[in-house]
N, C-alpha and C positions, 0 to 999 in steps of 0.2 A: 187381553192377558197373558200374562208371563207362564202364568201356571194352565192355560188351556191344554188340551193333549195327555197332560201330564200322565205317567207309568200307574200313578196314585189312584187318578180316578176311572179305574177300571175301561178305558177306552184303549188303555195300549193292546189288549191280551197277554201280557207278559204274566212271571212270576208275583206280581202287585194282586193282581186281582185273585190268586189263590191263599193268599194271606188274608183280604178281608174275608173270606166265606170261611176260613179255619175253624177256629175254637169258637165253641157256642158260647163261651165266659166272656167274650169280651163283645161284649154290649153297648160299649163309648168310651169315648177317649178320657172323660177324668177318673172312669174307676180303673180303667188301667194305671192310669197316672199314679193316682191314690196305691194301689197293689205295689209297683214298683218300690214307691218310696219305704215300703214297710219290708220288702221282701227282693230276691234276686228270683225272676221271673222265669219261665220256660222262654225260649229264643224267640220261637214262635208268637208269642203273646207279648214280646216287646213288639217286635214291626205288624203283627196286627192292628197292635195300641196306636201307634204312630202312625200307621195306613188310615186307621179312624179318624187320628185327629188332626191331618191333613185333608179329611176330606169334612169336618167338622169347620176346618176354618181354625182349630186350635194350634197354632202354628208352635207356640214355646213349648206345649207341650209334646208335641212331635218331634222337636229339638230335643227333649229332654228324654223321650223313650228309645229315641236313638244313639243318644252318645251312652246312655246305660246298656243300652246293646253294645255298642264299642266296647265298652269298657268290663265288660263282662264275659264276652264271646268276639273278642276280636281276631280268630283267625277261623270263626265261622266260616261254610259256605255261603250266605249270605249278608258277606260284610260290606260288597258291594251296595246292596239296598238300602241296609241301615246309612251310610252313607249318600247314599243318592235321597233317602228321607229326610236327614237332616239339612243337606244344600236347597231341598224342595222348600224345606220350610223357614230355612234363610231368606229364600226367595218370598215367599208368601209374607214374610214379616214387614220386607223392604217394599213390597206391593202397595200392602197395605197403609205402607206409612207417607202417604200423597201427600201429607199435610206439614210433612217435617220443611224447616225450612232448607232454603236449593244447596247450600254447601255442605249441612247435613246429611246432607241426600246423596250428595254425590259421593260423600266421603264414605258413608255406609254402603253405597250401591258399589265402589270399587271393590269393600271388602268380599259380599256375595258372588263378585264376578271373578275374585280369585278365588275363592271356595266353589263356584262351578270349573273352572279352569282345572284347580288342584283335581276336583274329581277327576276328570279327563284324565290328567297325568295319571294318577295313579290307578286309577280302573278301566285302562284303555280297551280290555275284550268286554267289557262289563253289555250288557243288552240295554243297559238304562244310561250309555255313554250317546247313545243316536239320537235319543230324545233330548240331551244335554245342549249337544251343539249348534241346533237353531236358535236356545234361549240365550247361550252366548250371543248371537250373531244380535239379537232382539234387545238382548242388555247393554251389548255396547253402542246400539243405537238411542237408545233409550238416555245413557252415560251423554252421550253426545248430545240429546237436547236439553241435556241440565244446565251442560257446560254453556251450550249457547244462552239458554235463561239466563244464566250467571252473568254473561258479556254483557249481554241485555240493560240487566240490572244495573250493572256498572257504568255505563253508556248512558243510561238512565241520569245515573246520579253526578253527571257531568266528567266524568274521569273518562276520557275517550281512549288515553293512551293507551292504560289497563283493559279497557274494553277489545280495544284492536289486540292487543297482549293473548288477549283469553281468545278471541274470536284464531288467529294464528294457531294456536296450540290447537284448538279443534279440531282445523285445516289439518296440522299432520300429525297430531295422536291418533284420529279416528278418522283418517284419512278413505277409508275403502269404506265411511258411512254414506248414509243420504244426505244427511245433516250437512255434513262436509262437503260434498259434491255439491249442494245447492249454495253453500258460502260461497265456495270457487266461484260459481259461474254468476250468482250475483254481484261480484269483485268488492263483498264488506272486509 
């Protein structure tokens, strides 16, 4: 899973683990999310709440809390963590959506990939950038698999010319993935 080893799971030993143990008022994701709708919260409460929401699989709420933090505290020292939490929530949402039609999944996956790359560009010195890089590689591999699945589906429907174009696209655009290497080796 793309979220495994995420800094927000407590396995990273970084600043995120401090957020989860901070304010005892942060007992669950939903209560923080509800409080944030009524008032502007302390910056740490937003971050603890977003962290808690990620842990609880409440990705939309984690996104909302991260965005609220960024709108109220854009210049805060932990803005990178808020952005990271938002991207991880985006990734969690996307990972959860495996039942979505392939073309739609590819499109939303590209959006998540861009968000991940944007995070790395925006916060190159962040301690969270290091954990983002392998996720980008994994995400790219998954997008290549989805693109190939789409090509196979097109071939099954009888449109071999379009399927061939899609396979060539995978080989060219996703050249450094295992999927593209396997395609090249199989001469498809």
